[in-house]
Residue, then its C-alpha position, 0 to 999 in steps of 0.5 A: m688563589s691567584t698565580t703570579l709569574i715573574k717571567n724570564a728573569d735574567w738571574i735567579i738564585g734557586w735551591d739546588a736540592a741535589g747539591n744542598r746549595q744555592a745556585y744560579l739559574k739564567n733566563a728563568d721563570l718563577a711562579f707563586t700561587g698564594d703564599t707558596i712558590a709553584h715553579v722555579g726554572p725554565e719556561f712556566r707553562g701554567r696559567a698566571d693571573t699576573t705576569i711581571d717582566g723579569r728582564g733586568l732582575l735578580l730574584m733571590p730568596g728572602l734573607v733570614d736574620i736569626h738574632s736581632h734586638p729591634g725594639h731598642e737598638p735604633a735608640y742608640r744611634g749617636i750613642r753606641e757606635e764608639h762607646g766602650v769601656p777599656n777595663m771591660y775588655m772594650s765592651g760597652l754592653y754592661e755600661r749602656s745597659q745600666a745607664f740607658d733605660a730603653s723600656d719606654p713603650e713609645l721608644q720601643q715601638a718607634c725603634l721596631e718600626i725603624a728597624l723593620c723598615e731597614l731590614l725589609k729594604s735590605g732583603v730580610t723577610s724572616l726575623c728572630d726578634i729577641s726583646g722584652i714583651y711590650p705593648g704593640w710588639i705583635d701589632i707592629f710585626a703583623k702590620s709590617g708583613m715581616r715573618g716574625f720569630l718573636a723571642p720574649g726574653f727573661a733572666s734570673a739576674r741583671w747586670k749591675l756596676e759599681d765601678n768600671h772593671r767588675l761585673g756585678f749581678d742582681w739576682d732574683e730567681k723568682r723573677g726568672k721563673d715568672g719571666l719564663q712563664r710569661a714568655l711561654t704564655f705569650i708564645d702559646e698565644l702567638a701560635k694562634h695569630p691569624s697572620g700565620r707569619l708569627s711564631g715563638v722562640v724561647s729565650p733566656m737572655q744570657i748564660e751568666n744571668c740565668t740559673d742552671e735550673l732556668l736554662r734547663d726548664s727553658y730548653a725543655a719547654a722549647k723542645d716540648r713545643g717543637i720551637p727554637f731555643t736561643l741564648h746569648t753565650s760566649q759574647g764577652v770576655m768578662e762573661v767567659h771569666e765569670m763562668i770559669r770562676r763559677h764552674g771552672t769551664t767555658p760557657i760553651r762547655h757549661a752549656k753542654d754539661i747542663g744539657i741545653l745544646g742541640p739542633s733546636t739551640i741557637l747560640g747568640h754569638a759564640l764568639f769567644l771560644d776557648t781558642h780565641s786569642w782574647i781567651r786562650w783557655w787551656t781547653k781546645d774543644d769548644l768548637a768541636i762541642l758546638a759541631a757535635s751538638g748540632c746547634s746553630v750560631a748567630h754571627c753578628p759582626t758589627p757590634f763586636a767590630r766596634y769594640g775591636h772584637i772579631m770572630e777569628s775564623f767563620g770558615d773554621y766553624v763551617r768546616a767543623g760542621v757548625n750550622m751558621g746564621i747571621g744576625t743584625d745585633t745593632t743599628p743599622h739593621n742592614m743584613l747585606e752589610e752584615i754579610r759583607k762585613a762577616g766575610t771581610l773580617a773573617r779574611i782579616a782575622s784568619r789572614n786567609l782569602n779563602n777562609v770564607s766564600t760568598a756562597m758560604l756567607f749567603h748560605a748562612a744568611t738564607v738556609g743556614g738561618a732557616k735551619a736554625l729556626m727549624r724551617d725548611d720552607i724559607g730561605r730558598l726559592a724552590p717549589g713548595a717553599k714560601a713565596d718570600i722573594v727579593l727582586v734586585d734591580l740589575h740596572h741600578p748603577d751600583m750593580m753594573p756590570a752584574r757579571d756575578p750579581l750576588r757579588s755585585l749586590i753584597f760587595h757594591a750595591a747592598d740595599r740600594a739595589v733592592k727593588d721589591v720584596y715579597i713575603a708570603g706572596r704579598k709585596i711589602v717593598a715596592d720600588g725600594k719603599v716599605t709599603t706597610l710602615d712609615h719610616k720617617a714618622a717612626g724616626e721623628r717619634l724616636t728622636e723625642a723618645q731618645k731625648r727622654m731616655m738620655a735625660t734619665s741617665p744621671g739617675r741610673d749611672y753608677l757615677k751619675r754621669t749625663a749622657d753627654e759625659l758617658v758618650p761625648l759627641s764626636l766633634p766639639v761644639l764651638p761657642 
């Protein structure tokens, strides 16, 4: 196997094992052999087959995105940014799901390619993709070079609407059980993929859409396989009200009561805790339950901010002992923007500058995400870790001056300064361009697929509205 040396990098974000933290190294070397890092630190004295001049570069670990739906979210461009239903606590989730059918395989494939390009260009090297199984899913991931944690979703019920203020459910318990079996078959086959970069996650979709039996069986199947278990929980006010109506407890408490919280559990969002100002339930123990269980939370600020929702104290979760990760649960799939937004919104919600720090957020986007996915060899630059490395151009105008390069990247330059991305030692992004996928061609295919999706809305929507009636354009069109 050949060895690549990045020599004398201006800055490296390396893993400080003694301090259990990310830390800067200055004027240091990084070497990797095959798909594994061999050296991070002062002068590398081994033999290198390829040497790259590291001057003018920041080297950082690839970002770990633990919650995403890339197979459909790009289809909602121009649709979901300002779509919401006031009588459903501003959320547009339920109305969109019944009015727009994003299950066309051509649409899903185009969405996935677009999202993967966005993610790669923003420094993501590992992605948890929660989607229904569709043709081409594995093939596109394998082609992209991304490290994929694929989570085929299933549920006992689907949301249904008859008006704009009540959430209904179409129950089919057999469908949920069959979905679990299909997902496990998919996951077991995925583990044999020759790339070595793809693995599975067990993913019943939403806590309110699954029977307790299905949730317990899913959690047990994940534990038996030693893989993560993920579930959308406490993502909506209506969900919380529904779970209280059924069980007299919050979704977090119910998850504890049925035994599905543990170190292998990733809760999608866990935003509306019992103490949240939109909930204010009589209990005050949801956060303590999360911390005691050892589970992880996938925080995705953008989709909720668009509804006016907010995680009211990211820092409180961390200080309570909850392992936090970050995801991109919307379009665009830009992880660096999510990191910045998570920090900004946490300070606003808590009215406290010191509620979060850049170090805390970067930890969540790297080793926090890796821990959630049960991996200790990604999200860090250290000997023995996978060679998932992001090279940032310190000479990009948006990065200068780079007194503190991580702040320059997150607060200023974002993806514009990401130069190269390596995954498993292979260069996937070169000079800001994805080398494995055709971003523009995927966009052109998606444009046509979105038109087809929108044309079916009147036949799906409970009020028979067209897409333009559901989501008017932002400006009027003059005659």
